[in-house]
C-alpha positions as a Markdown table, in Angstrom:
| # | Residue | x | y | z |
|---|---|---|---|---|
| 1 | Met | 144.1 | 87.3 | 76.8 |
| 2 | His | 146.6 | 88.4 | 79.6 |
| 3 | Glu | 146.0 | 91.9 | 78.6 |
| 4 | Thr | 142.3 | 91.6 | 79.2 |
| 5 | Val | 142.7 | 90.3 | 82.7 |
| 6 | Ile | 145.1 | 93.2 | 83.7 |
| 7 | Ala | 142.8 | 95.7 | 82.0 |
| 8 | Gln | 139.7 | 94.2 | 83.8 |
| 9 | Gln | 141.6 | 94.6 | 87.2 |
| 10 | Ile | 142.8 | 98.2 | 86.3 |
| 11 | Val | 139.1 | 99.2 | 85.4 |
| 12 | Arg | 137.7 | 97.8 | 88.7 |
| 13 | Ala | 140.3 | 99.4 | 90.8 |
| 14 | Val | 139.9 | 102.8 | 89.2 |
| 15 | Leu | 136.2 | 102.8 | 89.2 |
| 16 | Ala | 136.1 | 101.9 | 92.8 |
| 17 | Glu | 138.5 | 104.7 | 93.7 |
| 18 | Met | 136.2 | 107.1 | 91.6 |
| 19 | Glu | 133.2 | 106.2 | 93.3 |
| 20 | Gly | 134.8 | 106.7 | 96.7 |
| 21 | Arg | 136.0 | 110.2 | 95.7 |
| 22 | Gly | 132.9 | 111.1 | 93.8 |
| 23 | Ala | 134.7 | 111.5 | 90.5 |
| 24 | Ser | 132.7 | 111.8 | 87.1 |
| 25 | Ala | 135.5 | 110.9 | 84.6 |
| 26 | Cys | 139.2 | 109.9 | 84.5 |
| 27 | Lys | 141.7 | 111.2 | 82.0 |
| 28 | Ile | 145.0 | 109.4 | 82.5 |
| 29 | Ile | 146.1 | 106.4 | 84.7 |
| 30 | Asp | 149.6 | 105.9 | 85.4 |
| 31 | Ile | 150.7 | 102.2 | 86.0 |
| 32 | Asp | 153.9 | 100.3 | 86.6 |
| 33 | Leu | 153.9 | 97.0 | 84.7 |
| 34 | Gly | 156.4 | 94.3 | 85.4 |
| 35 | Gln | 158.5 | 93.6 | 82.2 |
| 36 | Leu | 158.2 | 89.9 | 82.8 |
| 37 | Glu | 154.4 | 90.0 | 82.1 |
| 38 | Gly | 155.3 | 90.3 | 78.4 |
| 39 | Leu | 152.8 | 92.9 | 77.4 |
| 40 | Asp | 153.3 | 95.9 | 75.1 |
| 41 | Arg | 151.8 | 99.3 | 75.8 |
| 42 | Arg | 149.5 | 99.0 | 72.7 |
| 43 | Gly | 148.0 | 95.6 | 73.5 |
| 44 | Leu | 147.2 | 96.6 | 77.1 |
| 45 | Gln | 145.7 | 100.0 | 75.8 |
| 46 | Ala | 143.6 | 98.2 | 73.4 |
| 47 | Ala | 142.3 | 95.7 | 76.0 |
| 48 | Phe | 141.7 | 98.6 | 78.6 |
| 49 | Asp | 139.6 | 100.5 | 76.0 |
| 50 | Leu | 137.5 | 97.4 | 75.4 |
| 51 | Glu | 136.9 | 97.0 | 79.1 |
| 52 | Ala | 136.5 | 100.6 | 79.8 |
| 53 | Glu | 133.9 | 101.1 | 77.0 |
| 54 | Glu | 130.6 | 102.6 | 78.4 |
| 55 | Thr | 132.0 | 103.4 | 81.8 |
| 56 | Ala | 133.3 | 106.7 | 83.2 |
| 57 | Leu | 136.9 | 105.4 | 82.1 |
| 58 | Ala | 136.0 | 105.5 | 78.4 |
| 59 | Gly | 138.7 | 107.4 | 76.6 |
| 60 | Ala | 141.2 | 107.4 | 79.6 |
| 61 | Val | 144.8 | 107.0 | 78.5 |
| 62 | Leu | 147.1 | 104.6 | 80.1 |
| 63 | Gln | 150.7 | 105.7 | 80.7 |
| 64 | Val | 152.8 | 102.5 | 81.3 |
| 65 | Ala | 156.1 | 102.6 | 83.0 |
| 66 | Phe | 157.9 | 99.1 | 82.7 |
| 67 | Val | 159.6 | 97.8 | 85.8 |
| 68 | Ser | 162.7 | 95.4 | 85.2 |
| 69 | Pro | 163.3 | 92.5 | 87.4 |
| 70 | Thr | 166.5 | 92.1 | 89.3 |
| 71 | Ala | 168.7 | 89.0 | 88.4 |
| 72 | Val | 170.2 | 87.3 | 91.5 |
| 73 | Cys | 172.7 | 84.5 | 91.5 |
| 74 | Pro | 171.9 | 81.9 | 94.1 |
| 75 | Ser | 175.5 | 80.7 | 94.2 |
| 76 | Cys | 177.4 | 84.1 | 94.3 |
| 77 | Lys | 174.5 | 85.6 | 96.4 |
| 78 | Ala | 174.8 | 88.9 | 94.6 |
| 79 | Ala | 172.6 | 91.0 | 92.1 |
| 80 | Lys | 174.1 | 90.7 | 88.5 |
| 81 | Pro | 173.6 | 92.9 | 85.6 |
| 82 | Phe | 171.7 | 91.7 | 82.6 |
| 83 | Glu | 169.7 | 92.7 | 79.5 |
| 84 | Leu | 166.2 | 91.3 | 79.4 |
| 85 | Pro | 165.7 | 90.3 | 75.8 |
| 86 | Thr | 162.8 | 91.6 | 73.8 |
| 87 | Gly | 159.9 | 89.7 | 72.5 |
| 88 | Leu | 159.8 | 87.2 | 75.4 |
| 89 | Gly | 156.1 | 86.7 | 75.5 |
| 90 | His | 155.3 | 85.1 | 78.7 |
| 91 | Glu | 158.4 | 83.0 | 79.1 |
| 92 | Ile | 161.1 | 83.9 | 81.6 |
| 93 | Pro | 164.4 | 83.6 | 79.8 |
| 94 | Lys | 167.3 | 81.5 | 81.2 |
| 95 | Val | 170.3 | 83.7 | 82.0 |
| 96 | Ala | 173.7 | 82.3 | 83.4 |
| 97 | Cys | 175.7 | 84.2 | 86.0 |
| 98 | Pro | 178.7 | 85.9 | 84.2 |
| 99 | Asp | 180.9 | 84.9 | 87.1 |
| 100 | Cys | 180.1 | 81.4 | 88.0 |
| 101 | Gly | 177.6 | 80.1 | 85.4 |
| 102 | Ser | 174.7 | 79.3 | 87.8 |
| 103 | Ser | 171.2 | 80.1 | 86.3 |
| 104 | Leu | 170.1 | 83.5 | 87.6 |
| 105 | Glu | 166.9 | 83.9 | 89.5 |
| 106 | Phe | 164.7 | 86.9 | 88.7 |
| 107 | Arg | 163.1 | 88.9 | 91.6 |
| 108 | Gly | 160.4 | 91.5 | 90.7 |
| 109 | Gly | 159.4 | 92.5 | 87.3 |
| 110 | Arg | 155.9 | 90.9 | 87.6 |
| 111 | Gly | 152.5 | 92.3 | 88.2 |
| 112 | Phe | 151.2 | 95.8 | 88.0 |
| 113 | Val | 150.6 | 98.8 | 90.1 |
| 114 | Val | 148.2 | 101.6 | 89.5 |
| 115 | Arg | 150.4 | 104.6 | 90.7 |
| 116 | Arg | 148.1 | 107.5 | 89.9 |
| 117 | Ala | 144.8 | 108.4 | 88.1 |
| 118 | Thr | 143.8 | 111.8 | 86.9 |
| 119 | Leu | 140.1 | 112.1 | 88.0 |
| 120 | Val | 137.6 | 114.8 | 87.3 |
| 121 | Leu | 135.8 | 115.6 | 90.5 |
| 122 | Glu | 132.2 | 117.2 | 90.8 |
| 123 | Asp | 131.9 | 120.4 | 92.4 |
| 124 | Pro | 130.4 | 120.1 | 95.9 |
């Protein structure tokens, strides 16, 4: 379900941009997607395909770049290296600071940004 909401927002944003630029179609949409959203490329593309059906975005391909969060220790006040486990779903993992054992806080790694859309423009 989460994929559907993000797909709907992508469709609305790109269609609005297309209307403003007089574009007739869109081929590729590049997005940055936070890893903590717990989504995969195929699920998001499938949700996008359903939402884009019968619009000028039908057939457009999503190119997804995942954005990792940064782990920060509230005690040490420093960013710490960590590996984000796979298969998290929508749960944020509990990760301990390797130096002091405090629970690390995650910054970033959420949401999405449409970085670029390859549009087909009409000749004036």
